[in-house]
SEDREN-490718 format. One record per residue (C-alpha): residue in one letter; x, y, z. Coordinates in steps of 0.5 Angstrom, whole numbers, plus 500, padded with zeros to 3 digits. Layout:
N
AXYZ/...
***
This chain:
932
M500500500/F505505502/P509505495/L503506492/L501512496/L508515495/A507514488/F501518488/A504523493/L509525488/F504525482/L500530486/F507534488/F509535481/T502537479/L501543484/V508545483/G507545476/K500549477/A504554481/L509556476/L504557471/E500561475/V506565477/V508566469/R501567468/F501563462/P495564457/F492557457/P485554458/I484552466/F483545465/R488544460/S493547465/W492543470/L493536466/V499539463/A502541470/P505535472/A510535467/V512543469/G513540476/L517535474/S521540470/V522544476/V524539480/V529536475/L532543474/L533545481/T536538483/L541538477/N543545478/L544544486/N548538485/Q552541479/L554546485/G557540489/V552539494/P550532495/V542530494/K541528501/N544535503/F538539500/A533534498/W528536504/W530543504/M528544496/T522540497/A520544503/A521551499/L517548493/A511546498/L512553501/G512557494/V506553492/A502555498/L504562497/V502562490/F495558491/F494563497/K495569493/R493567486/R487563488/P487558482/I481555479/F479548481/P475545476/V472540481/M468535476/Q474535471/L479534476/T475529480/I475524474/S482525472/L484524479/G480518479/I483515473/A490517476/L488513482/F485507478/A492507474/T496507480/V493500483/Y491497476/S499497474/G502497481/W498492485/P504487486/A506493491/L500491495/K503485497/Y511486496/S511493499/F518496497/G520490495/W517490488/E522491483/G519490477/F523487471/A529489475/N533490468/H540492468/D539499466/M535500472/A541497476/N545503473/Y540508474/C540506482/F548506481/S548513479/A543515484/T547513489/R553517487/F548523486/L546522493/N553522496/S557526491/G556533487/L556531480/Y563534478/R566532484/I572528481/P573521484/T580518487/L583512484/E582509491/E575510490/L575507483/S579501485/G575498490/T572503496/D566506492/Y564503485/T559508484/Q564514483/H565510476/M559514474/W562520474/F565518467/L558518464/Y555524467/G561529469/P566529463/G561524459/M555529459/F550524459/R543525461/C542524468/G535527469/S532520471/D537518476/L537525479/I529524480/L531517484/A536520488/W531526490/V526521492/S531516495/A533522500/L526524502/S524517503/K530515507/L530508502/H535505498/P534507490/W532500489/E526500494/I523507491/A524505484/M518503482/P514508486/A518513482/I516510475/I509510477/S508517479/L512519472/A507514469/L501518472/C504524470/Q504522462/I497520463/W495527465/T499530460/A497525454/G490528456/A492535455/L495534448/A488531446/L484537449/V485543444/L478546445/I473545451/K469540447/D475536447/R474534455/R471528453/Q476526448/A481528454/H478523459/F478517454/T485518452/M487518459/S482512461/L485508455/L492509457/S491507464/L488501461/S494500456/P498494458/F504496453/F504503456/H504499463/H510495460/G514501460/T513502467/L515495469/I521494465/Q523500469/V525505463/I525511467/P528516462/Q523514457/V517514462/G518521464/G521523458/L515522454/T511526459/L516532457/L515531450/L507531450/A508537455/L512540449/G507539444/T501541448/F505548449/C507549442/M502546438/G497552438/S496558434/F500564435/H495570433/E497577433/R495579439/N500574442/S505578440/K506583446/F513582449/S511580456/L507575453/A512572448/L517572454/R512568459/R511563453/S518562451/F520561459/V515555460/L517552453/A525553455/L524550462/I520544458/T526543453/S532544458/S529539462/L528534456/S535536454/I538533461/Y532527462/Y531524455/P533528449/E533522444/V525524443/L527532441/P527530434/F520528434/A518534438/V521539432/L518535427/S511535429/I511542432/G514544425/L509540421/F503543425/H505550424/A507549417/Y500547416/S497553420/V501558416/F499554410/R491555412/N492562414/K490561421/E497563424/S502569423/V509568422/T512574426/P509572433/L511565432/L519567430/K519571436/T517566441/L522561437/F527566438/F526567445/T525560447/A532558444/I536564448/L532562454/W534554453/I541556452/L541560458/I537555462/G541549459/R548551459/Q552545457/N546541457/V544543450/V551540448/T549534452/A542534448/L545535441/G550530442/T545525445/V540526439/R546525434/F548519438/A542515438/F539517431/G546515428/H545508432/S537507431/F538508423/E544504422/R543497419/I543491424/A548486423/G545481428/L539479431/T537482438/S532480443/F527485441/E525481434/A518480436/A517488434/R518486427/L513481426/P505482424/S503481431/A507487433/T500491432/A497486437/V502487442/L501495441/F494495443/G495490448/F491484445/Q497479447/S504480451/F510481447/Y513475450/S508470448/W504468442/P497464442/A496458438/E493459431/P488461429/Y487465435/Q494469433/S491470426/I485473429/L488478434/V493480428/A487481423/I483485429/S489489431/W491491424/L484493422/L484497429/F491500427/L488503420/F482505424/V486510428/L491512422/S484514418/Y482518424/S489521425/L489523418/L482527419/A485530426/C491533422/L486536418/Q483539424/A489541427/K489536432/P496536436/Y496529437/A495527430/F502530428/L506527433/F503520431/L504521424/T511523425/M513517429/L509513424/A514515419/V520514423/G517507425/L517506417/K524507417/L526503423/F522497420/A526498413/D532498417/A530492421/S531496427/S527491432/F530495438/G528502435/L521499434/F520496441/K521503444/L517506439/G511502440/M511505447/Y513512445/V506511441/Q502509446/P499516448/L497517441/L494511439/M489512445/A488519443/G486516436/L481511439/A479516444/Q477521438/Y472516436/L469514443/A468522444/A464522438/T459517440/K454516445/I457516452/Q454509454/R457506448/A464509449/V464506456/V462499454/C468499449/C472501455/V470496459/I471491453/Y478493452/C479492459/M477485459/V480483453/T487486455/L487484462/P490478461/T496481458/L497486463/V497480468/D502477464/Y507483465/L505484472/S507476473/R513477470/S515483474/V515478480/D518473477/T526472479/S527468473/H530473468/K533479473/A539482474/V542484481/G543491482/A549494483/L549497490/S554502493/M560499496/S563505500/K560503506/P561496510/I557490508/S552491514/D550498512/L548495505/L542490508/V536492505/P530492510/S523490509/I524487502/P521480501/A526475497/H522475490/S525480486/I532480483/T537474482/L544473479/V548469483/G556469484/V557475480/P560481484/L557487485/K563490482/F561488475/L553488475/S553495472/R555494465/E558501465/V563500471/A567495467/G567499461/Y570506464/Y576502466/A578504458/F574510458/E580513454/Q578508448/G570508449/P565511445/I564517449/S571519449/R571518441/H565522441/L568528445/R575528442/K572530435/I570537439/P576542439/A579542446/R578550446/L570549445/R569542449/P565543455/L568541461/N575540458/S578540464/Q574534467/F575530460/E582531461/Q582528468/A578523466/L583520461/R588520466/L584517471/S582512466/A589510464/R592510471/L586505473/K587501467/E594500470/T591498477/V587493475/G591489470/E592488463/E587483459/K589476460/T588470456/L586463458/F584456454/G584460448/A579466451/S581473453/F578477459/K579483463/Y580484470/P580479475/F574479480/F577481486/S583485489/V586486496/R582493495/D576491493/K570492499/M565488496/A560481497/L557476493/V550477493/A544473492/L536472493/K535470501/E530465499/E531463492/K532455493/Y536454486/H541458483/P545457476/F551455480/N554452486/N547449488/L552444492/R555449496/D554451503/S551458504/H550459511/E555464513/T552470510/N549477512/E542477511/S536482510/N529480507/Y531481500/F539479499/Q544475502/F551478502/T557473503/E564475504/P568472498/W573469503/K568465507/L567461501/R571455498/N570451492/Y565457489/L565458482/L564465479/F562465471/K567470468/A565473461/T570472456/S572473448/R568466447/G562468451/G559472456/N552472460/Y546476457/Y548482460/D555482458/F555487452/G560486447/Y560478448/E557473444/T552470450/V553463453/Y549464459/W542466459/Q537468464/M534463469/E527461467/R522456469/D524448468/P518445464/M520438466/I521439473/P516443478/N518449482/R525448479/K529453474/M534452469/Y538456464/A540456457/V548455455/G552456449/R559452448/F564455452/L564457460/L570460464/F569460471/Q574463477/I574459483/L574462490/D579458495/S579452490/D582445493/P588442489/N583437486/V576438485/R570434481/M565438477/R558437477/V554438471/C546437471/L543439464/T538437459/K536437452/T530434452/I526441450/C531443445/G526440439/P526435434/N533432432/R536436438/T535431444/T542428443/L547430449/P554433446/T559428446/G567430446/V565435452/V571437456/V573441463/M579444462/G584446468/A591444469/S589438464/D583437460/V578432463/P572429459/L565430462/P562423461/L555424457/L552420452/G545418449/N539423449/G535427454/A538429461/A544428465/N547429471/V554427471/F561429475/T568429472/G574425474/P579429479/I581435476/Q586440478/P584448476/K589452472/K592457476/L593464473/D596470477/G594467484/I587466481/Y584459480/Y580457474/L576452470/A572452464/I567447460/D568446452/F561443450/S565442443/E558443440/I556450436/G549453439/K543453435/R537457435/F530454436/P527453429/V522458426/K515456425/R510460423/A503460420/G497464418/L497471418/M504471422/R507469415/L505476412/F512478413/N519477416/A516469417/D524467417/V526472423/P527468430/V524471436/D528466440/I535468438/R539464443/Q544460440/I543454445/V547448446/A543445452/F539448458/A543447465/R540446472/D547447476/I554447475/S558446481/I565443484/V566439490/N572436493/E574428493/K571427500/E565431499/Y564427492/Q565420496/R560422502/L554423497/D548419499/R547415493/P540411493/L539403493/S532405489/I531410484/D524412482/F524414475/S517416475/N519422479/P522427475/S526430481/F531424480/A534428474/T536434479/D538429485/A546430486/S547423488/I544420482/E549420476/F546419470/S546420462/G541419457/I535418460/Y529423460/E526427466/D519423465/G523416465/W524415457/A531412456/S535413450/A539408446/H545408450/S544411458/F547409465/F545411472/T549410478/M546407485/G549406492/K553400495/S552393492/S555387495/K556380492/G550376492/Q545382492/C540383486/L539388481/K531389479/L530394473/E522395472/G520398465/I515398459/L517397452/P511401448/G507398443/I509403437/K512402430/T517396430/F517395437/Y510393436/S512387431/Q519386433/G520388440/S527390442/A533387445/V537390451/E544389454/L545391461/S552392464/V554393471/N560397473/G563396466/R561388466/E555385461/I551382466/M545380461/S542381454/R535380453/K529381448/L524385450/N516384448/P511390448/G509391455/A511391462/F518388463/E522386469/L530385469/T533381475/C540380475/A545378481/M551382483/H558379482/E562383486/D562388492/S562396489/E561402493/I558405487/T554401482/K554404475/V548401471/Q549401463/L543400458/K544399451/F538398446/K538395439/S533400436/T529406438/E523409435/N520416436/L514418440/P508419437/G503425438/G508430436/D513429441/D518426436/R523424442/P527418440/V526413446/S528405447/V524404453/K520407459/L524406466/I519405472/K524403477/C531400479/S532397486/I538393489/G537388495/H537381497/A532377492/Q527376497/L526383499/L526385491/R520380490/D516382496/
***
């Protein structure tokens, strides 16, 4: 409840501050429309004040309360003196819509409180990372080498926002809210973003509200936007610059796309209008300048059309434009350069030809319009013919909105010009196969799509319009539920980088349930992708961009030169690039300067690696568990290399993807892996064994064969005993890790090139881009765990004397080594499994079923059974249930059972897995007990 109250309170604060400013400058605007656009104006005021104070060297935590109190006092004085008009009925409806949107998209906060972290993506880690720095430092404070080397990794963000002059508005908002609430930026991230989403909803209504008769269209625009799943998706994936930036874009369009008549040519009026426009533009320049071209193009088209229709005079238009440009330069200062550079960089990358596929390819499929309107999730696709039906409906609806927008252009409706501008850019992005650009544009265009639908609803009977809204809510609610469900799932998330400038005990985040973020075994030092990159700042893209500017013209040139020197010294401190096992990588994880901890979810039962390691020596909160590295032994840390990184390692081929639900074993997780994985080992024993638990059961037809020739590389190579099809849980023989510069490493080479899942499209999904894969992962297999143990731990494994193959959990039991058996008990042509201690004179009993399919039905099948490498039995099986019983000929601490079948058949019904028999149970014991 409290996070949602905080979100709504922030929205109200922005609204009141913005309205007060509009009253002070006496901006000539309709009353209700000025209230709707007020949140964007208030956001601009807060962003610019916070930025300027922080640029003066004052940490946000030192002035946040004083600045907020001063603004609140100013609002009270303005309201007392100016007595603004409150259109009660219109504001009541608008506030009701905002309150509904708060709960509709934020209900997980009712359960998880400040522990709800949305999708917790890597960008959000960076925003919180930099917000922590703004909380404790001035923007231009130059960090020390000691801080950059390990005492405070948040200081690395200085490279980005100081000499790099990158946009920082959203990070400052997080820092401001964090300082007010005394909560960590991670905890207030979702309330802050929701408050900005509410601002965008109101500002979209303001853009649609041109004349008094348009009030119904404004309300329906706000209502439909509050129901739109893809709009809320932007909040859940935590693109806070985008959510707030679109608010400012819509506000700029609202203020600028109106006719400037001759009566407005007075100097004072033009100056007041220009001040507000410059305020919004300056805020947008440091918040999300990427959308400035949309504003320039759409506003230019609007006024060109107005002048063409003789509805507008050029003189006041040019006068306002001139004053706005002057004030923008005065208010924005060097941030004007930031805006122009960011726009150039963003559009240069957006329209360049894409060499490879991204994870946003669904934005180029025919179903993209169904995603736009919320009829289906971006992450899932219904079966045919429902998919084609949704595509057809969504395309018809899109054409309907387009036709209304063209008509609205003739009526000089501001939203239509912005919509058509974005549509033109979208066509260019589609032609350039820019899936990421299309994905982002889909969220940009949401307010404008809804404004187009609202124009129709406003023209029809109110009862019919309300029924349409209810139907839209019912149809799109499952999509929103899908997005919200993913936002509380731990499978796909990355841990955020927390400030390491304090002791670990001070970093424990209170009152956050362990449901939200997980990435195990990766030090906080490298969780923010920017941090690792700025070790080579002098060679990075920001440096290359700034070097093109002459030194005498370069803003903050002294900071830039200092950044080059610090980066060079830091590179010497952390070490040069290393090469091991044919893979190059940068910077060992740990040094004596590092003050960091390994972080994991406290209650997450299964992790990607180290599931066999003890984790009892941890400092815990309700959210994370922190473990000091020196407390861990035989602990694997995945290391990104030139041969592969994890999903969040930009610049590397991905060989380790996010955790996801295991479809074969209930309540378990798995993750896709590629060919080569390198691990650093914390406090390794001289000799260890590596456990690899993986599956190829779900990799698709003709792809269930486990990789052969797999080796684990250390001081020497040791094979991984994989054979057959399906799943495996195996240990290597003893292996000595490779030592490099005092650090131990092991690597796995699966000796197989990863492949993508085949593309299968039908119906309208074949209209275009039918060959574009949505799942772009190049997968060798799905892993459930990779761990290492020493020899004593391996020998102490409590191996069973009976295995129930009908229970899929056998596939993850570390004490049962096996290969070539599917999780549901089906066995491939070659397979083996291990059991516990057996003695001479005992019996082994194997129960199973030979299916009556294809050649099995007419010819049966033959099997050879071996125990500990010795063939014990060879028998022909007939279709139906069977029992194989054989005597043990020797004592053995570990009993290894091998099965070899003469023939296999593919399962019917579209399953297509090659199988030989279905195993039910295997037991070791005395003959009488087995008969009983």
